C-alpha atoms as one frame of an Amber mdcrd trajectory, in Angstrom:
protein
  36.502 -54.558 -90.773  33.342 -54.820 -88.683  34.747 -57.942 -87.051  37.776
 -56.008 -85.795  35.648 -53.207 -84.255  32.944 -55.447 -82.807  34.782 -56.363
 -79.542  35.240 -52.665 -78.751  31.593 -51.631 -79.266  30.438 -52.362 -75.673
  33.440 -50.465 -74.320  32.784 -47.537 -76.647  29.086 -47.495 -75.719  29.956
 -47.555 -72.021  32.508 -44.753 -72.491  29.883 -42.705 -74.359  27.332 -43.213
 -71.569  29.879 -42.227 -68.912  30.773 -39.098 -70.882  27.089 -38.258 -71.479
  26.045 -38.569 -67.837  29.229 -36.893 -66.613  28.681 -33.944 -68.941  25.103
 -33.478 -67.746  26.137 -33.907 -64.111  28.251 -30.779 -64.489  26.221 -28.656
 -66.904  22.611 -29.822 -66.495  19.766 -27.942 -64.820  20.709 -29.439 -61.471
  24.400 -29.830 -62.259  27.386 -28.812 -60.203  28.115 -25.708 -62.285  24.597
 -24.288 -61.877  24.752 -24.230 -58.074  25.582 -20.493 -57.987  22.464 -19.749
 -60.019  20.395 -21.897 -57.639  21.916 -20.072 -54.666  21.054 -16.685 -56.199
  17.500 -17.828 -56.916  17.181 -19.167 -53.374  18.373 -15.857 -51.911  15.903
 -13.877 -54.061  13.010 -16.171 -53.139  13.955 -16.015 -49.451  13.900 -12.220
 -49.575  10.529 -12.288 -51.346   9.202 -14.687 -48.712  10.330 -12.367 -45.924
   8.551  -9.428 -47.593   5.379 -11.446 -48.047   5.445 -12.569 -44.418   5.818
  -8.958 -43.275   2.949  -7.908 -45.539   0.787 -10.751 -44.240   1.481  -9.831
 -40.603   0.506  -6.234 -41.365  -2.729  -7.324 -43.047  -3.552  -9.695 -40.185
  -2.990  -6.897 -37.664  -5.227  -4.543 -39.645  -7.914  -7.222 -39.980  -7.706
  -7.897 -36.247  -8.387  -4.204 -35.583 -11.501  -4.291 -37.761 -13.174  -7.161
 -35.890 -16.217  -6.493 -33.735 -14.597  -7.210 -30.381 -11.640  -4.848 -30.942
 -12.808  -2.255 -33.447 -10.373   0.610 -34.015 -12.231   3.819 -34.854  -9.206
   5.381 -36.561  -8.648   2.432 -38.832 -12.364   2.200 -39.613 -12.442   5.889
 -40.541  -9.320   5.509 -42.676 -10.785   2.561 -44.585 -14.155   4.318 -45.049
 -12.504   7.453 -46.409 -10.301   5.390 -48.702 -13.130   3.276 -50.099 -15.649
   6.103 -50.452 -13.146   8.682 -51.681 -13.972  11.242 -48.995 -11.471  13.407
 -47.268 -11.223  16.483 -45.092 -10.767  19.721 -47.073  -7.296  20.117 -45.545
  -6.225  16.557 -46.394  -3.993  15.652 -49.289  -5.232  12.511 -51.013  -2.747
  10.554 -53.082  -4.239   7.580 -54.870  -1.960   4.651 -55.573  -2.972   1.683
 -57.695  -2.853  -1.543 -55.669
């Protein structure tokens, strides 16, 4: 019986390998069917990157205003009041956790 099946073993092994790699080409982590998930992840990460770039530009602008050669008195007063917890009696202070 084994002698009758033996000539077909290489063909069966090759067919199994083709099926195995074909299956994972479609359904694997980087397969063709997971491209929509990758596109959604890419869109979310792109939006997060845009937000972080905007936040960084804002922080760089604020840091630029606090340098010695271009010191902004308003920004310095705002930071001092925020850090020290002082405020004018007519001011409303709302503390937000960073």
